[in-house]
Structures are given as structure tokens and as C-alpha cells.
N, C-alpha and C positions, 0 to 999 in steps of 0.2 A: 504494500500500500504506500503510495507516494504521499509524503507529508511536506507541506509547503509553509513558508513564512511569507507574508506580504508586507512590504515596507512602503508606506504611503497609501492612505485611504482616500485619495481623491476620486474623480470620476472613473478612471481606469482601475485603480486599486479596488474600489468597491465592486466594480463589474467583475474583476477577477475572482473575488470572494463569491459573488453570486454564481458565476460559471462553475466554480468548483463544487459549490453546494448543489447546483442542479445536476451535475454529473454524479454526485454521491446519492442524492435523494429523489431526483426528479426524472430518472430514466432518459436523460438527454445526451447520453454519451455519443460522440461521433462514430460512424462505422469505420474505424481505422484499426486494423489488427496490430499496427506497430505500437499503439498506446497500451499502457498497462491494463490488465484485465480487472484489477481491483480498483475501486473508486478512489480518487485522490481526496485528501483532507487538508484543511487549513488548521495549523496548530498555533499560529501567532499572527497578529496584526499590529504593526507599529506605526503610530502617527501621533504627534503631539496634540493634534486637534481632536482626536477621538479616543479619549481614555474612559469615557462614560459608555458602558455597554448598551444602555437603553437608547442613547442618542445614535450610536453607530448602527444598531439594529434598524432603527427607523430610516436612516439614510440608505442602508443597503436595500431595504424593502422598497423604498420610494423609487429607486432606479429601475425597477422591473418594467418590462415593456407592456405587460397587460395584467388584467385582474387575476387570472389564474396563477401567474407566477408570483404575484404579491401574496396571494393566499397561501401558496406552498411555503414561501419563505417565512411567513408569520408563524406557520406551524413548526417548521424545521428549526428556526432560530429562537432560542429562549434565553432569558436572563434569570439565573438562579444564584442567590447569595452574592450578587455583584459580579458574576462571571457569565460570559457569553458561552452558551452551550448549543451544539448542533446535534440533532438526533432524529431518527425516524419518529414521526408523530405518535405512532401506535406503541413505540417502545420507550417513550420518554420517561414514563414512571416505573417501568419494569426493565431493568438493565442487566438481567441475568444472562441473556444470550449474547454471543459475540456480535451478531448482526445488529442488535439493539443497543450496543454499548455507546454512550454519548461521547462526543468529541468536545473537549474543553478548549476554547479558543482564548489564549492568553492575549490580553491587550496591554501594550506598553506605549510610552510616549517619549522615547529617546530621540534626540536630534543627531547624535553621533552613533553610527552603527557599532562602534567598539563597545558601547554600553550594553549591547544585546548579547554579549558573550555568554552570560549565565542562561539566558532564555534559549539560545541556540544549543547549548550543551544539553538542556532538558529535552529538546526536540530530537537531538541526535541519539538519545537513548532509545527512541522508538524507531528511528530510521537513520543510519549513518550517512546516507546520501541526502543531506539537507539542502534543498533547493530554495533559495530566496528569490522572490519575484519583486523587483524594485520598480515601483510605479511613481516614485517621488520626483523625478526629473533630475535630482541631484547626482545620482549615479551616472546618468547619461552625460551630464555637463562636467563632472569632476572625477577624473580617474582615481584620485585618492579616496574619494567617498566610496566608490565601487570596491576598491581594494580593502577598505576597512571592514566590509561585510565578511570577506574571506579571513581576515585577521581575527575577527570575532568568532570564527568557527564554521561559517557557512561552507558547505562543500562546493557549491556552485551558485552563481548569480545570473539570473535572467533579467535583462533590462528592457522595459517596455517602450523602447525608442531606439533610434540610431544613437550610438554612444561615441564620444570623442575617442575613446580607446576601449577596445574589446578584443577577445581572442578570435571571435568570429561573428559576423552579421548573418543572421539566419531568418528565413521565412519558412515556416513549416509548410511542406508540400512542394516547395521550390528547391531547397537545398539542405533540408534537415538531415538527410542520409549521410552527409559529409561530416556530421558531428563526431568528435573523437573524445576519448576520456581525458586527454590533456587540455581540452577546452574548459575553462573555469568561469570566465566572464563572457556571457553570450548576449549580444544585442538582438532584439527582435525586429528593429526597424519601425517605421511609422505605419499608420493605418493605410496610407496611400501606397507605400512601398509594398505592403502585404497584398493590396488589391491588384496592383498591376504586375507584380512579380509572378503570380500564379499563372495567368494566361500567357504572359510573355515566355515563361519557361516552356510552355507547349509550342508556341509559335517558333521560338528559336530552335527547338529540337526538331520540329517537322519541316520548317521552311527556311530557317535562318533569317537573321535581321542584319541589314547593313547600317541603318540609322533609324532614329525615331524621335518624335516630339510628343509630349503629354501635356494636356491641360486638365487640371482637376477643379471642379466646382465644389468647394469644400465648406462644410458647416463651420460656424464660428468656433474658436478655441479659447482656452482659459487665458491666453496672453492678450486677448482683446478686451476692450472696455466699452461701457455704454457711451461715454463721452470721449472726445478727443483728448489724448494724453501725449506727452513727449515720448519719442521713441527714436532710436538710431535709424530704424527703418521707418521713415515718416508715414508711409502708407499704413503700416501695421498699427501705428498709433491713432489712426482715425477711428471714429465711432463704429462699432460692429454693425450698425444699421445701414452701413454703406455696402456697395459692391466693391471689394478691395482686391485689385490684382497685386500679387506679392510673390516672392521667390519661394521655391521649395526644392529641397535636395532629394526628394523621393525618386525621381527618374534616374538621377546619377547614382543613387544608392543601389539601384537594381544591378548595376555593374559589379558591385561587391558580392552580390548574391548569385548572379549568373555571370560568371567571370568573362565569358565570351562576348558579353554585351558591354564590357567596361569601355567608357569613352564614347559610346554610340548613342546615348540617350540624354535628353535634357527636357526641361519643361518649366511651367510656372503654375501658380494656383490663383483661383478667383474665389476669395472668401465671400460667403453670402450669409445673410442674417437668419440662419436656421440653427436649431439646437443640436441636431444630429442628422447624419445621412449625407452622403456625397456621391459624386459621379465623376469618372475620369474618362476622357477621350484621348486615345493614343493613336497617332498616325505613324505608320511604319513603312520603311522601304525594305521589302523582303529580299533575301539573298537569291531566291529563285521564284519564278512565276507561280502564282497561286490564284485560284478562283474563289468566288464567294462560297460556293458549296464546299470546296475543300477546306477552307478556313473554318466555316461553321461546324463541319463534321469533326474536325480535329479537336476543337474546343468542347463540343458536346460530348464526344467520346471520353475525353479526359475528365470532365465533370461527372461522368457516370461510372468511371473506373478508378484510376489511381488518385484522382483529386476529389473523389466523392466525400462529402462532409466537410470539405475545405473550400472548394469553389463550386458555384452553381451555374447552370446555363438555363436561361429562361426565354421562351417565345411569347410570354405574356406581355401585354402593354403596360409595362411597369411605370410607376411614378414613385416619388420620394417616400410616400407613406408606406408603400409595400415593402420597401427595404427595411424600414424600422420594425415592422411586425413580422412579415413572412420570411425574411431572409436574415434574421438576427443571429443565426448560428454559423454563418460562413463568412470568410474574409473578402470574397469577391463574387460578383454575379454578372455574368456575361449577358448583355442585352442583345438578343439575336437580331432584331430589326435594324439596329444601328451598328451592327458589326458586319462589314462587307468589304469588298475590294472595288476600288475606283481608280482607273487609270494606272493600274499596277501597284497602287498603294493600298496597304491594309488599314482600314478604319476600325479600331477596336474600342467598344464602349462597355465600360464596367461600372457597376454600382457597388457601394459598400456602406455598411452600417459601421461608422467609425468609432463607435463605443462597443456595442455588444459583439458584432461580427469580428472586429479586430481582436477583442479580448478572447473570444472563443479560440482563435488561432494562437494567441499568446499562451493559453493554457495547453493547447496541443503541443506547443514547443516545450513548455515547462515539463510536461509529462515525458516527452522524449528525452529531455536532459536528465530527468530523474532515473531513467533506465541505464544511463551510462555507468560503466564500471568505476568503482571507487578505488580498488586496489592498484590500478594502473596509473592513477592520477599522479601528476608531479607534485612535489612538496611545495 
């Protein structure tokens, strides 16, 4: 059983906790044989803003996409004697069976990961391969912060973003099979990188890519504000109620994941005043001629086989709302109608739920990392 610690209980951190709980108690595990057969568990959540278990429970529940998910989490998550407890609802009061044994989720509020040493030691008594999922942004921006998790006792660290320094940048489904035991700090990339890497891995393998450009129409992020504020990127400092063109490293990051595409892709983002849900349009110059039917067939086949449960393919007339509700469990959704070949160029249109869909693939990656051998790991 994989046991995780989550550092940072912001939007993605709370979504990570929800996803793990759904896989443990809600029968929402993705159909991927590579992942562990036993459900994952959360043993610790660290965030200075969330040391009150009742407040954290409310925030975790509120982030659910629909009423049924909220009701499930209200039953699964309980607070007893000031401790957050997760358990099958029918087993909560009777914990004699292994299946019904509750999971006690320790809450801490440390700002320095080194202060988590004692908590990490307790978790490693249950599972020596302790994987910490850092959703705080600090591990991505500061290599010493990421290293501090390992110094405190974490076996491996998965960062929910592109990091300034990591052993490997990984998108589950695109290059996770290249993970090795010596990889200790693994960056997951952004939601946009996850979205476009998956179909691009198929297109590059089947047809090849000479060059490409991506535009993502992206929901607002936490770095934006209601009113204009000073910012070194003046556009990013403008009110989130604008349409804001801005830079993104997502397309270039694909070259770190699919190395044969390094230096071949670029793009930018158009921020829009939406809470969640985005769409990316990628124009590619393929290495060899391809027809619309061949393109769609390759992507549809991958979505139904090796990328099933990670990337979806839809012939429905999708709009933004559908991605939030119907496709919250995958990192990328190919829109068939707007994926075609024109004048020899590939036009690829992919939707993504940049909170729940991205986080689902983040936990796919964390589970894959949890399966890596501990004995072969470097000191």
C-alpha cells in the first residue's frame, strides 16, 4: 500500500488528497495495470494555513466537482478527538477488520521541510518508500527546499510543477516508463504540459514532428489578482477579468519529456476569467505526410489502449462545462472535430481540467514513483 505525505494544501494539494481518497474509497481507480493494486493512502498533510482538521475537511469537500463526490467525502473524512480520520463509512465505528481499519491523517504546519523529520520517520515505519507530493510551489522554485524534504527522510519527492532543478521531468503516460530508482526528485510539469505531452507522444511516435506552435486558452491562476497589481510581467499583473496573453514554458517543457521534440516547440497562453478548465490548440509540421483519418485513428487508438484512463478522445460537441464534470479524471481530451490536417499541417485541439484532471495524472505519477525500488537508490 502506497503511503503519501502532501506538502501544501492549496488548490492542487487538496485535489491530490481528494484523488487519493476517491481511489481508496470511491472505486475511481484508473484502469492502469502499472499502478499498485492496493489503494494509496494519505498519512500526512503539511500546511501552515491548515492545522485545524475541521477547516481542512470543509475545504477538501468544497472542491469536489459534484454533489455525489461531496457526499462521499463527508462520509469518508471524519474528525475525531482533533484528528482527521479517513475510513470506509460502514467500518468507521467497527475497526476490527483490516479493510475497515481507519487511516489517521496527521496535520502539521511547518514552513521548513526539515521540521517534518519526526513525522516522516513515523510514516516510514509503515512504508519505507515514503513519497512526498509537494504542491506548495516552493519546491519547484527553490532546489534547497526540495532537497530539504529528502534530508528530513522522504525517500522521494514528486513536485506538482516544472521545477528549476529535478532528477527528471515526467508526465505519466508520456515518459513515466523511463523512471529509475536513482530518480529522487521528480517534477510533474504543468497542467498544460501534461495535456499536450500525451497526444504529442502519439503523434511523434507514429508520424514524427518537425516543429510546432501551441496556444492555450487557460483559466485564471493563483498568481493573478482581481485588480491590477505591479508585476515584472506587466500583462500578468493586470486584473484577471481581462483576456491576458502571456508567456508559458509548457510547449518547451515537452522537449524535456519527449526528448526528440527538444527545441521544436514553442507557444504562449491566453488567460481568461474562468475558475477552471482550459483548451490548447497545437499546430504541427509533421515529419511525414498524414491524413485527417490517420491522425484521428492514431489518437483514438491510443486513448482506448495504452493511454486509457490518462487521455480521452471525444467526438462529442464539447464545451468548457463538460471538461469540468465529465472529463475530470484524465489529463487530456482530444476534440475530434477540431483535430484535423490542413495543408499538410496537423491541427490538434485538446481540452483539460487543470485542477482535477491534472491532479489525477499527478497521483498516477506518484503511484508509479512509489513502486520504484528503495534498495537500489543512491544515498
